[in-house]
DRENLO-832740 format. One line per field, with one value per atom (N, C-alpha, C): x, y, z; atom name. Coordinates in nm, 3 decimals. Layout:
N
east	[X,...] .
north	[Y,...] .
up	[Z,...] .
drenkol	[CA,...] .
END
This chain:
293
east	[1.540,1.434,1.495,1.452,1.505,1.387,1.392,1.280,1.329,1.241,1.269,1.207,1.286,1.236,1.229,1.108,1.091,1.084,1.145,1.144,1.008,0.984,0.861,0.895,0.801,0.803,0.672,0.671,0.549,0.495,0.383,0.321,0.261,0.220,0.170,0.205,0.255,0.291,0.244,0.146,0.092,0.100,0.132,0.129,0.010,-0.083,-0.209,-0.214,-0.115,-0.115,-0.012,0.004,0.097,0.020,0.046,-0.025,0.039,-0.035,0.015,0.140,0.153,0.270,0.393,0.381,0.495,0.500,0.425,0.422,0.334,0.361,0.283,0.177,0.062,-0.045,-0.018,-0.016,0.016,-0.099,-0.097,-0.180,-0.088,-0.061,0.036,-0.018,0.014,-0.012,0.123,0.133,0.257,0.249,0.362,0.367,0.497,0.485,0.602,0.656,0.789,0.851,0.943,0.982,1.063,1.211,1.242,1.381,1.387,1.485,1.473,1.607,1.605,1.710,1.672,1.769,1.744,1.777,1.684,1.709,1.712,1.822,1.829,1.825,1.732,1.712,1.743,1.821,1.857,1.831,1.773,1.761,1.895,1.928,2.048,2.018,2.091,2.062,2.094,2.206,2.244,2.151,2.108,2.013,2.072,1.984,2.027,2.018,2.041,2.031,2.168,2.212,2.332,2.291,2.342,2.306,2.434,2.447,2.558,2.503,2.577,2.533,2.651,2.619,2.722,2.779,2.728,2.775,2.833,2.958,3.024,2.964,2.894,2.840,2.698,2.640,2.506,2.518,2.446,2.455,2.399,2.457,2.416,2.361,2.310,2.251,2.110,2.058,1.919,1.894,1.998,1.980,1.931,1.951,1.904,1.759,1.670,1.527,1.491,1.566,1.539,1.571,1.683,1.721,1.614,1.572,1.474,1.341,1.297,1.171,1.179,1.289,1.306,1.307,1.379,1.390,1.254,1.176,1.045,0.958,0.953,0.872,0.931,1.062,1.125,1.115,1.123,1.106,0.962,0.866,0.725,0.685,0.735,0.694,0.796,0.893,0.991,1.057,1.101,1.170,1.307,1.333,1.457,1.571,1.538,1.642,1.695,1.804,1.860,1.829,1.869,1.842,1.965,1.998,2.104,2.040,2.067,2.013,2.129,2.120,2.215,2.139,2.180,2.109,2.196,2.141,2.211,2.139,2.203,2.141,2.160,2.050,2.053,1.979,1.877,1.802,1.894,1.908,1.995,1.951,2.049,2.023,1.993,1.901,1.860,1.822,1.733,1.698,1.551,1.468,1.325,1.253,1.313,1.256,1.221,1.226,1.185,1.265,1.395,1.477,1.482,1.507,1.512,1.378,1.270,1.136,1.101,1.144,1.119,1.193,1.316,1.392,1.321,1.270,1.197,1.072,0.999,0.878,0.911,1.018,1.058,1.099,1.165,1.203,1.080,0.979,0.854,0.792,0.780,0.718,0.802,0.934,1.022,1.024,1.037,1.041,0.908,0.798,0.665,0.656,0.709,0.704,0.807,0.929,1.039,1.014,0.957,0.932,0.785,0.707,0.567,0.488,0.494,0.426,0.276,0.234,0.091,0.022,0.099,0.038,-0.019,-0.137,-0.198,-0.129,-0.156,-0.101,-0.142,-0.267,-0.316,-0.241,-0.215,-0.142,0.003,0.062,0.198,0.200,0.099,0.092,0.079,0.000,-0.017,0.116,0.204,0.337,0.435,0.418,0.513,0.521,0.410,0.409,0.500,0.532,0.622,0.767,0.795,0.931,0.948,0.843,0.851,0.721,0.693,0.564,0.544,0.654,0.642,0.638,0.670,0.682,0.549,0.435,0.308,0.281,0.307,0.288,0.378,0.502,0.597,0.559,0.471,0.415,0.302,0.215,0.103,0.154,0.236,0.294,0.186,0.231,0.138,0.108,-0.019,-0.063,-0.154,-0.125,-0.204,-0.205,-0.313,-0.323,-0.280,-0.184,-0.136,-0.177,-0.238,-0.283,-0.236,-0.273,-0.223,-0.076,0.011,0.155,0.212,0.121,0.160,0.116,0.055,0.020,-0.122,-0.210,-0.347,-0.348,-0.373,-0.356,-0.486,-0.507,-0.622,-0.568,-0.600,-0.551,-0.623,-0.548,-0.601,-0.576,-0.665,-0.638,-0.504,-0.449,-0.319,-0.315,-0.204,-0.189,-0.186,-0.219,-0.210,-0.068,-0.055,0.076,0.169,0.287,0.383,0.522,0.621,0.761,0.823,0.920,0.975,1.127,1.179,1.323,1.361,1.456,1.500,1.639,1.656,1.787,1.815,1.919,1.956,2.090,2.093,2.221,2.307,2.432,2.525,2.513,2.391,2.365,2.260,2.254,2.153,2.073,1.945,1.854,1.783,1.793,1.720,1.577,1.486,1.346,1.338,1.420,1.423,1.457,1.558,1.597,1.486,1.420,1.312,1.201,1.165,1.060,1.107,1.236,1.289,1.288,1.298,1.296,1.154,1.055,0.917,0.844,0.788,0.702,0.563,0.470,0.338,0.266,0.291,0.224,0.270,0.386,0.441,0.416,0.352,0.323,0.212,0.245,0.149,0.074,0.147,0.088,0.079,-0.043,-0.067,-0.111,-0.061,-0.106,-0.253,-0.322,-0.465,-0.475,-0.465,-0.462,-0.592,-0.707,-0.836,-0.853,-0.809,-0.817,-0.728,-0.610,-0.520,-0.583,-0.647,-0.711,-0.819,-0.898,-1.002,-0.941,-0.830,-0.764,-0.708,-0.651,-0.596,-0.709,-0.822,-0.936,-0.989,-0.975,-1.022,-0.914,-0.796,-0.684,-0.639,-0.644,-0.605,-0.465,-0.362,-0.224,-0.190,-0.228,-0.193,-0.264,-0.389,-0.459,-0.392,-0.354,-0.285,-0.156,-0.076,0.055,0.040,-0.063,-0.082,-0.111,-0.156,-0.193,-0.085,0.021,0.126,0.194,0.245,0.318,0.375,0.474,0.543,0.574,0.513,0.529,0.670,0.749,0.888,0.980,0.939,1.029,1.093,1.015,1.076,1.191,1.170,1.273,1.397,1.379,1.494,1.568,1.494,1.559,1.637,1.586,1.660,1.797,1.810,1.939,2.023,1.955,2.025,1.969,2.015,1.962,1.977,2.069,2.087,1.958,1.872,1.743,1.660,1.656,1.582,1.645,1.778,1.847,1.808,1.800,1.761,1.616,1.529,1.388,1.378,1.448,1.441,1.493,1.602,1.660,1.562,1.499,1.403,1.287,1.232,1.115,1.151,1.276,1.321,1.344,1.349,1.377,1.262,1.138,1.023,0.942,0.987,0.907,0.779,0.666,0.541,0.552,0.620,0.652,0.763,0.849,0.953,0.934,0.958,0.929,1.021,1.044,1.122,1.036,1.095,1.022,1.046,0.938,0.950,1.023,1.116,1.194,1.316,1.328,1.436,1.565,1.670,1.680,1.649,1.605,1.581,1.471,1.495,1.397,1.349,1.220,1.170,1.092,1.101,1.024,0.926,0.804,0.701,0.697,0.707,0.707,0.592,0.537,0.433,0.490,0.622,0.686,0.823,0.848,0.972,1.094,1.082,1.196,1.237,1.139,1.169,1.241,1.194,1.257,1.404,1.431,1.568,1.658,1.602,1.680,1.712,1.613,1.636,1.737,1.732,1.827,1.970,1.992,2.126,2.173,2.084,2.119,2.153,2.073,2.097,2.231,2.262,2.393,2.508,2.493,2.599,2.617,2.508,2.515,2.591,2.596,2.660,2.595,2.471,2.399,2.356,2.331,2.282,2.389,2.404,2.499,2.439,2.306,2.233,2.130,2.130,2.030,1.972,1.837,1.773,1.643,1.632,1.512,1.428,1.301,1.217,1.070,0.982,0.839,0.771,0.640,0.567,0.543,0.516,0.495,0.348,0.298,0.159,0.150,0.068,0.056,0.022,-0.049,-0.092,0.027,0.146,0.262,0.313,0.283,0.328,0.477,0.530,0.673,0.739,0.760,0.818,0.963,1.018,1.152,1.156,1.039,1.037,1.078,1.145,1.181,1.151] .
north	[14.864,14.800,14.739,14.617,14.545,14.506,14.548,14.523,14.462,14.383,14.325,14.413,14.444,14.518,14.418,14.374,14.262,14.304,14.222,14.245,14.212,14.263,14.229,14.177,14.102,14.066,14.115,14.131,14.167,14.043,13.990,13.874,13.914,14.039,14.094,14.241,14.289,14.430,14.478,14.568,14.624,14.776,14.837,14.983,15.015,15.094,15.116,15.254,15.338,15.469,15.562,15.677,15.778,15.905,15.964,16.082,16.209,16.318,16.446,16.492,16.450,16.491,16.405,16.311,16.228,16.093,16.078,15.949,15.850,15.721,15.616,15.560,15.528,15.461,15.311,15.250,15.108,15.029,14.900,14.803,14.686,14.665,14.563,14.480,14.353,14.269,14.248,14.302,14.298,14.188,14.122,14.015,14.024,14.029,14.028,13.886,13.874,13.743,13.747,13.628,13.617,13.636,13.751,13.794,13.936,13.967,14.096,14.157,14.291,14.367,14.377,14.407,14.429,14.574,14.640,14.774,14.764,14.812,14.826,14.974,15.014,15.154,15.176,15.280,15.315,15.463,15.496,15.636,15.684,15.809,15.868,16.010,16.054,16.184,16.300,16.289,16.398,16.400,16.520,16.529,16.484,16.458,16.419,16.269,16.231,16.090,16.044,15.930,15.867,15.731,15.699,15.573,15.505,15.377,15.297,15.174,15.121,15.001,14.905,14.782,14.682,14.687,14.776,14.788,14.927,14.937,15.067,15.161,15.106,15.192,15.242,15.206,15.254,15.391,15.494,15.627,15.624,15.706,15.709,15.846,15.920,16.051,16.053,16.171,16.181,16.114,16.071,15.991,15.850,15.809,15.678,15.693,15.609,15.626,15.599,15.513,15.490,15.617,15.679,15.806,15.912,15.920,16.020,16.002,15.875,15.847,15.884,15.846,15.877,16.028,16.100,16.245,16.313,16.263,16.321,16.319,16.202,16.191,16.272,16.263,16.332,16.484,16.534,16.678,16.721,16.642,16.677,16.683,16.589,16.581,16.644,16.715,16.792,16.704,16.585,16.494,16.552,16.578,16.643,16.544,16.420,16.317,16.282,16.208,16.164,16.017,15.971,15.833,15.774,15.652,15.577,15.460,15.450,15.341,15.255,15.125,15.029,14.945,14.954,14.888,14.774,14.653,14.535,14.491,14.516,14.490,14.345,14.280,14.148,14.150,14.237,14.251,14.316,14.257,14.317,14.459,14.544,14.683,14.695,14.788,14.810,14.678,14.607,14.471,14.451,14.556,14.541,14.474,14.482,14.415,14.512,14.642,14.747,14.746,14.714,14.710,14.843,14.952,15.084,15.126,15.096,15.129,15.049,14.922,14.839,14.894,14.941,15.002,15.127,15.207,15.328,15.293,15.190,15.148,15.104,15.026,14.982,15.100,15.200,15.320,15.396,15.409,15.473,15.401,15.270,15.191,15.200,15.189,15.190,15.323,15.432,15.565,15.594,15.554,15.574,15.504,15.380,15.304,15.354,15.378,15.412,15.543,15.640,15.771,15.791,15.681,15.680,15.796,15.803,15.912,15.886,15.760,15.727,15.730,15.719,15.723,15.586,15.586,15.462,15.420,15.297,15.250,15.343,15.385,15.475,15.608,15.661,15.788,15.773,15.657,15.632,15.625,15.561,15.547,15.683,15.772,15.907,15.981,15.956,16.020,15.944,15.813,15.728,15.761,15.803,15.831,15.949,16.033,16.145,16.098,15.978,15.923,15.840,15.767,15.686,15.613,15.585,15.525,15.385,15.308,15.172,15.166,15.277,15.274,15.243,15.303,15.267,15.117,15.054,14.908,14.834,14.879,14.811,14.825,14.920,14.928,14.826,14.817,14.721,14.577,14.549,14.416,14.311,14.189,14.084,14.085,14.067,14.064,14.184,14.262,14.384,14.421,14.487,14.549,14.694,14.735,14.873,14.940,15.057,15.132,15.277,15.359,15.496,15.492,15.559,15.546,15.440,15.364,15.261,15.289,15.409,15.453,15.414,15.379,15.338,15.187,15.147,15.007,14.943,14.820,14.740,14.605,14.570,14.443,14.327,14.221,14.098,13.985,13.886,13.772,13.706,13.635,13.570,13.479,13.483,13.395,13.249,13.155,13.014,12.978,12.876,12.832,12.804,12.865,12.841,12.879,12.846,12.870,12.955,13.037,13.136,13.124,13.105,13.104,13.235,13.306,13.436,13.421,13.478,13.478,13.614,13.681,13.812,13.802,13.832,13.831,13.949,13.949,14.053,14.182,14.225,14.355,14.427,14.558,14.638,14.717,14.737,14.810,14.918,15.042,15.149,15.154,15.198,15.213,15.311,15.415,15.515,15.449,15.363,15.296,15.203,15.136,15.043,15.117,15.235,15.313,15.367,15.398,15.449,15.342,15.215,15.106,15.061,15.115,15.071,15.158,15.093,15.161,15.098,15.172,15.115,15.071,15.139,15.103,14.969,14.922,14.796,14.679,14.707,14.600,14.510,14.384,14.289,14.213,14.172,14.088,14.166,14.179,14.240,14.132,14.135,14.035,14.056,13.944,13.949,13.972,14.099,14.133,14.093,14.124,14.090,13.939,13.867,13.721,13.663,13.723,13.678,13.698,13.813,13.840,13.735,13.702,13.600,13.465,13.429,13.301,13.299,13.412,13.420,13.398,13.464,13.449,13.306,13.237,13.099,12.997,13.048,12.962,12.871,12.925,12.851,12.896,12.829,12.870,12.857,12.746,12.724,12.826,12.859,12.962,13.097,13.133,13.261,13.268,13.161,13.159,13.170,13.108,13.110,13.250,13.339,13.475,13.580,13.538,13.631,13.694,13.816,13.883,14.014,14.064,14.188,14.259,14.375,14.443,14.498,14.507,14.554,14.447,14.320,14.210,14.220,14.238,14.234,14.334,14.458,14.560,14.532,14.489,14.464,14.337,14.232,14.108,14.134,14.225,14.260,14.316,14.386,14.443,14.342,14.256,14.161,14.021,13.948,13.814,13.713,13.739,13.647,13.631,13.733,13.724,13.610,13.600,13.491,13.356,13.352,13.227,13.178,13.270,13.231,13.184,13.255,13.213,13.070,13.046,12.914,12.805,12.834,12.734,12.700,12.802,12.776,12.691,12.727,12.654,12.512,12.492,12.357,12.271,12.336,12.263,12.274,12.282,12.266,12.389,12.508,12.627,12.624,12.654,12.666,12.780,12.888,12.998,13.079,13.136,13.227,13.359,13.468,13.600,13.704,13.811,13.922,14.003,14.047,14.127,14.276,14.353,14.498,14.538,14.634,14.681,14.593,14.485,14.390,14.434,14.353,14.233,14.103,14.111,13.990,13.904,13.773,13.675,13.596,13.567,13.477,13.364,13.247,13.132,13.090,13.056,13.009,12.856,12.792,12.646,12.602,12.485,12.431,12.325,12.306,12.204,12.254,12.247,12.300,12.222,12.089,12.009,12.046,12.069,12.111,12.246,12.337,12.468,12.457,12.377,12.366,12.296,12.200,12.135,12.235,12.316,12.419,12.522,12.554,12.649,12.600,12.470,12.412,12.421,12.393,12.401,12.544,12.639,12.780,12.828,12.788,12.826,12.770,12.645,12.580,12.645,12.697,12.759,12.891,12.957,13.087,13.198,13.175,13.279,13.391,13.357,13.454,13.481,13.608,13.647,13.622,13.645,13.619,13.511,13.406,13.299,13.283,13.286,13.282,13.204,13.099,13.014,13.050,13.081,13.130,13.099,13.168,13.154,13.288,13.292,13.418,13.452,13.580,13.633,13.658,13.619,13.642,13.775,13.865,13.997,13.990,13.887,13.877,13.860,13.826,13.809,13.943,14.052,14.184,14.202,14.309,14.336,14.252,14.122,14.031,14.069,14.015,14.048,14.185,14.248,14.374,14.348,14.447,14.436,14.569] .
up	[10.778,10.702,10.576,10.545,10.429,10.339,10.214,10.122,9.992,9.933,9.801,9.693,9.592,9.475,9.359,9.328,9.235,9.089,9.004,8.859,8.800,8.679,8.607,8.468,8.412,8.271,8.210,8.079,8.006,7.937,7.986,7.921,7.787,7.777,7.651,7.644,7.530,7.516,7.380,7.381,7.258,7.263,7.151,7.136,7.048,7.099,7.026,6.959,6.981,6.916,6.977,6.912,6.961,6.994,7.110,7.155,7.101,7.114,7.065,7.140,7.266,7.344,7.317,7.221,7.184,7.253,7.362,7.432,7.356,7.378,7.312,7.408,7.352,7.428,7.426,7.543,7.551,7.613,7.586,7.660,7.690,7.817,7.857,7.972,7.971,8.088,8.156,8.278,8.354,8.459,8.483,8.582,8.662,8.794,8.880,8.892,8.896,8.915,9.037,9.082,9.205,9.174,9.117,9.092,9.144,9.227,9.296,9.336,9.348,9.415,9.563,9.647,9.790,9.824,9.892,9.946,10.098,10.156,10.301,10.333,10.420,10.454,10.602,10.629,10.766,10.791,10.903,10.943,10.997,10.969,11.026,11.073,11.173,11.233,11.140,11.068,10.978,10.858,10.812,10.702,10.568,10.474,10.340,10.317,10.192,10.150,10.101,10.150,10.095,10.039,9.920,9.853,9.806,9.837,9.787,9.717,9.620,9.548,9.534,9.494,9.472,9.330,9.245,9.107,9.085,9.042,9.031,8.927,8.827,8.720,8.747,8.861,8.897,8.963,8.915,8.978,9.120,9.206,9.348,9.387,9.288,9.315,9.258,9.223,9.177,9.041,8.975,8.852,8.887,9.010,9.057,9.102,9.049,9.076,9.223,9.291,9.434,9.513,9.482,9.546,9.517,9.391,9.349,9.423,9.437,9.506,9.654,9.719,9.860,9.883,9.797,9.811,9.791,9.696,9.670,9.797,9.864,9.985,10.100,10.118,10.231,10.218,10.094,10.072,10.098,10.047,10.063,10.210,10.289,10.429,10.524,10.467,10.546,10.653,10.610,10.701,10.733,10.859,10.899,10.919,10.951,10.963,10.824,10.822,10.695,10.669,10.552,10.510,10.442,10.481,10.415,10.341,10.210,10.128,10.079,10.108,10.051,9.948,9.823,9.713,9.658,9.665,9.613,9.485,9.371,9.242,9.199,9.161,9.098,8.965,8.953,8.828,8.724,8.606,8.505,8.470,8.437,8.403,8.254,8.218,8.078,8.013,8.081,8.040,8.010,8.024,8.002,8.116,8.238,8.355,8.467,8.439,8.534,8.663,8.656,8.776,8.849,8.776,8.838,8.895,8.824,8.872,8.997,9.001,9.119,9.240,9.218,9.328,9.381,9.289,9.328,9.409,9.365,9.436,9.578,9.593,9.726,9.813,9.752,9.827,9.876,9.789,9.831,9.950,9.940,10.048,10.175,10.160,10.276,10.349,10.275,10.337,10.407,10.343,10.403,10.539,10.548,10.673,10.774,10.725,10.814,10.890,10.819,10.881,10.919,10.910,10.954,10.892,10.758,10.687,10.672,10.682,10.683,10.548,10.440,10.306,10.270,10.206,10.157,10.027,9.984,9.857,9.742,9.740,9.635,9.639,9.758,9.769,9.725,9.751,9.702,9.550,9.492,9.346,9.279,9.339,9.282,9.274,9.369,9.368,9.279,9.270,9.198,9.050,8.990,8.846,8.813,8.912,8.889,8.869,8.914,8.904,8.777,8.737,8.616,8.591,8.462,8.424,8.481,8.504,8.556,8.709,8.776,8.923,8.991,8.946,9.010,9.006,8.890,8.882,8.980,8.993,9.081,9.228,9.260,9.395,9.410,9.309,9.313,9.305,9.203,9.177,9.151,9.121,9.087,8.937,8.901,8.761,8.737,8.633,8.611,8.463,8.422,8.291,8.305,8.223,8.224,8.093,8.105,7.988,7.997,7.898,7.893,7.855,7.932,7.911,8.005,8.067,8.161,8.303,8.322,8.458,8.499,8.402,8.435,8.457,8.580,8.617,8.660,8.614,8.658,8.703,8.827,8.880,8.815,8.782,8.722,8.821,8.830,8.919,8.886,8.982,8.968,8.846,8.771,8.655,8.701,8.612,8.650,8.693,8.774,8.823,8.706,8.708,8.601,8.650,8.569,8.602,8.492,8.531,8.438,8.432,8.312,8.291,8.223,8.283,8.232,8.171,8.052,7.988,7.927,7.975,7.920,7.849,7.719,7.648,7.691,7.649,7.691,7.613,7.587,7.522,7.605,7.590,7.660,7.558,7.588,7.498,7.578,7.536,7.603,7.550,7.633,7.590,7.473,7.478,7.370,7.237,7.237,7.114,7.064,7.158,7.121,7.046,7.096,7.029,6.894,6.885,6.758,6.649,6.688,6.590,6.555,6.627,6.609,6.507,6.405,6.310,6.322,6.385,6.413,6.287,6.176,6.051,5.996,6.043,5.993,6.088,6.203,6.299,6.243,6.223,6.166,6.274,6.377,6.482,6.613,6.664,6.794,6.892,7.015,7.114,7.145,7.172,7.208,7.359,7.398,7.541,7.610,7.549,7.611,7.622,7.519,7.524,7.633,7.652,7.758,7.896,7.914,8.043,8.072,7.969,7.986,8.021,7.955,7.985,8.127,8.171,8.307,8.409,8.384,8.475,8.477,8.362,8.351,8.391,8.436,8.475,8.361,8.238,8.118,8.076,8.129,8.101,7.953,7.891,7.750,7.660,7.693,7.616,7.629,7.751,7.773,7.693,7.702,7.637,7.485,7.430,7.284,7.231,7.317,7.274,7.309,7.376,7.417,7.296,7.313,7.205,7.252,7.179,7.211,7.079,7.057,6.928,6.908,7.014,7.000,6.940,6.949,6.914,6.775,6.666,6.533,6.516,6.561,6.544,6.627,6.751,6.839,6.797,6.760,6.715,6.586,6.502,6.380,6.411,6.523,6.564,6.644,6.719,6.806,6.785,6.683,6.653,6.766,6.861,6.973,7.053,7.051,7.122,7.065,6.932,6.867,6.898,6.905,6.937,7.076,7.172,7.308,7.311,7.239,7.230,7.175,7.064,6.999,7.092,7.164,7.254,7.366,7.425,7.533,7.483,7.366,7.316,7.273,7.230,7.194,7.317,7.433,7.556,7.657,7.606,7.693,7.726,7.686,7.713,7.630,7.694,7.618,7.518,7.559,7.470,7.534,7.449,7.495,7.424,7.496,7.442,7.505,7.432,7.485,7.582,7.693,7.791,7.767,7.771,7.758,7.633,7.647,7.532,7.508,7.586,7.567,7.636,7.619,7.535,7.609,7.736,7.815,7.752,7.751,7.705,7.826,7.829,7.933,7.866,7.926,7.879,7.987,7.946,8.039,8.033,8.149,8.160,8.252,8.223,8.311,8.406,8.400,8.482,8.528,8.659,8.715,8.666,8.653,8.608,8.466,8.380,8.243,8.244,8.330,8.337,8.379,8.482,8.531,8.429,8.355,8.249,8.138,8.101,7.998,8.047,8.176,8.234,8.216,8.240,8.224,8.080,7.987,7.844,7.805,7.855,7.822,7.878,8.001,8.058,7.974,7.935,7.858,7.720,7.664,7.530,7.531,7.647,7.664,7.579,7.537,7.463,7.556,7.682,7.779,7.885,7.918,8.023,8.161,8.172,8.297,8.271,8.352,8.344,8.484,8.492,8.624,8.613,8.693,8.695,8.816,8.794,8.904,8.877,8.945,8.923,8.942,8.917,8.928,9.074,9.099,9.233,9.254,9.370,9.407,9.483,9.435,9.497,9.645,9.686,9.826,9.922,9.867,9.954,10.007,9.938,9.983,9.969,10.030,10.027,10.134,10.105,10.203,10.231,10.339,10.388,10.452,10.476,10.549,10.694,10.755,10.896,10.963] .
drenkol	[N,CA,C,N,CA,C,N,CA,C,N,CA,C,N,CA,C,N,CA,C,N,CA,C,N,CA,C,N,CA,C,N,CA,C,N,CA,C,N,CA,C,N,CA,C,N,CA,C,N,CA,C,N,CA,C,N,CA,C,N,CA,C,N,CA,C,N,CA,C,N,CA,C,N,CA,C,N,CA,C,N,CA,C,N,CA,C,N,CA,C,N,CA,C,N,CA,C,N,CA,C,N,CA,C,N,CA,C,N,CA,C,N,CA,C,N,CA,C,N,CA,C,N,CA,C,N,CA,C,N,CA,C,N,CA,C,N,CA,C,N,CA,C,N,CA,C,N,CA,C,N,CA,C,N,CA,C,N,CA,C,N,CA,C,N,CA,C,N,CA,C,N,CA,C,N,CA,C,N,CA,C,N,CA,C,N,CA,C,N,CA,C,N,CA,C,N,CA,C,N,CA,C,N,CA,C,N,CA,C,N,CA,C,N,CA,C,N,CA,C,N,CA,C,N,CA,C,N,CA,C,N,CA,C,N,CA,C,N,CA,C,N,CA,C,N,CA,C,N,CA,C,N,CA,C,N,CA,C,N,CA,C,N,CA,C,N,CA,C,N,CA,C,N,CA,C,N,CA,C,N,CA,C,N,CA,C,N,CA,C,N,CA,C,N,CA,C,N,CA,C,N,CA,C,N,CA,C,N,CA,C,N,CA,C,N,CA,C,N,CA,C,N,CA,C,N,CA,C,N,CA,C,N,CA,C,N,CA,C,N,CA,C,N,CA,C,N,CA,C,N,CA,C,N,CA,C,N,CA,C,N,CA,C,N,CA,C,N,CA,C,N,CA,C,N,CA,C,N,CA,C,N,CA,C,N,CA,C,N,CA,C,N,CA,C,N,CA,C,N,CA,C,N,CA,C,N,CA,C,N,CA,C,N,CA,C,N,CA,C,N,CA,C,N,CA,C,N,CA,C,N,CA,C,N,CA,C,N,CA,C,N,CA,C,N,CA,C,N,CA,C,N,CA,C,N,CA,C,N,CA,C,N,CA,C,N,CA,C,N,CA,C,N,CA,C,N,CA,C,N,CA,C,N,CA,C,N,CA,C,N,CA,C,N,CA,C,N,CA,C,N,CA,C,N,CA,C,N,CA,C,N,CA,C,N,CA,C,N,CA,C,N,CA,C,N,CA,C,N,CA,C,N,CA,C,N,CA,C,N,CA,C,N,CA,C,N,CA,C,N,CA,C,N,CA,C,N,CA,C,N,CA,C,N,CA,C,N,CA,C,N,CA,C,N,CA,C,N,CA,C,N,CA,C,N,CA,C,N,CA,C,N,CA,C,N,CA,C,N,CA,C,N,CA,C,N,CA,C,N,CA,C,N,CA,C,N,CA,C,N,CA,C,N,CA,C,N,CA,C,N,CA,C,N,CA,C,N,CA,C,N,CA,C,N,CA,C,N,CA,C,N,CA,C,N,CA,C,N,CA,C,N,CA,C,N,CA,C,N,CA,C,N,CA,C,N,CA,C,N,CA,C,N,CA,C,N,CA,C,N,CA,C,N,CA,C,N,CA,C,N,CA,C,N,CA,C,N,CA,C,N,CA,C,N,CA,C,N,CA,C,N,CA,C,N,CA,C,N,CA,C,N,CA,C,N,CA,C,N,CA,C,N,CA,C,N,CA,C,N,CA,C,N,CA,C,N,CA,C,N,CA,C,N,CA,C,N,CA,C,N,CA,C,N,CA,C,N,CA,C,N,CA,C,N,CA,C,N,CA,C,N,CA,C,N,CA,C,N,CA,C,N,CA,C,N,CA,C,N,CA,C,N,CA,C,N,CA,C,N,CA,C,N,CA,C,N,CA,C,N,CA,C,N,CA,C,N,CA,C,N,CA,C,N,CA,C,N,CA,C,N,CA,C,N,CA,C,N,CA,C,N,CA,C,N,CA,C,N,CA,C,N,CA,C,N,CA,C,N,CA,C,N,CA,C,N,CA,C,N,CA,C,N,CA,C,N,CA,C,N,CA,C,N,CA,C,N,CA,C,N,CA,C,N,CA,C,N,CA,C,N,CA,C,N,CA,C,N,CA,C,N,CA,C,N,CA,C,N,CA,C,N,CA,C,N,CA,C,N,CA,C,N,CA,C,N,CA,C,N,CA,C,N,CA,C,N,CA,C,N,CA,C,N,CA,C,N,CA,C,N,CA,C,N,CA,C,N,CA,C,N,CA,C,N,CA,C,N,CA,C,N,CA,C,N,CA,C,N,CA,C,N,CA,C,N,CA,C,N,CA,C,N,CA,C] .
END
C-alpha cells in the first residue's frame, strides 16, 4: 500500500489562553497543501515493525510518529503479522508543517486498511490524539478549525482557489521553543479567525488573506530575521500575503495566480534565503488519501 502524507499550513494561528495542565488553548485554521511524504506499507510474516527512511537523521523506532501510530493499532488489535514501513520524506523536518503528524495519520489509515481492522474515520481520530495533537487533523485533512490543544476539529468548506509558495530557511524551530518565546500578555495582533471562516464560506480569498495572522511570528522572527526577509520577498513578488506556518520557520505565500507564484518561486530560489522552495496549491479533502493501492 502506498499513501501520501500531506503537509499543512496554518492560515490563522491564535493562542487564547493557558490551561492549568500547562497546555495552551488554541484557535487555528489548518489547511492541507499538495506537498507530501510517501509511506509504503508491506505485510510481513515475521512479527514486529521495521521502518526505514531516506534521511539518516530520522529515527526509525518508537520516536518516529508513524512507527508509534502503527504499533498502537497493531498492539490493540493483536495483529500477529509484521509490518514493513518505507518512509520517503519530502516535508521539511521541524518546519511547522506537521510532517511527523502527517506520517502518523497515513500510518493509521494504512494499517487500518492493510489488516482490515474496520475502524471508521472517527474511531481512528479517537486513537490519533494519543500520538499527537495534530494527528487527528492530518487524518481529516482539507480545511478545518482546530480548538482546545488542537484536537477539537470542525470542518470548514474548501478555501477559495489559490496557490501556495513554501519557503523554509536553513534553520529549525521546535514547538517547545516557540511557546517559550511567546508572552501572551504582549501579543498585540490576533488573527480574526471567525472573520476568516466567514470569508472562506463566502469564497472571498482577499478578505480571508487580509485577516490571516500567527501570534508566534514576532518572537520567532526576532530570533531568525531571515523569516521576515522571505515574507517581504514573496509579497514584493505577487503574494497576496506571506506568513509563517505553525511554530515556524517555514513561510508560505498565498497567490491568486499560478504564473505569479512560479515567478516568485524563481526569485526566491535565486535569493538563497530559503533552503527548501516548493510551489504548490491547496488540497481538497474530497480527494481522500490518493495514491492508495
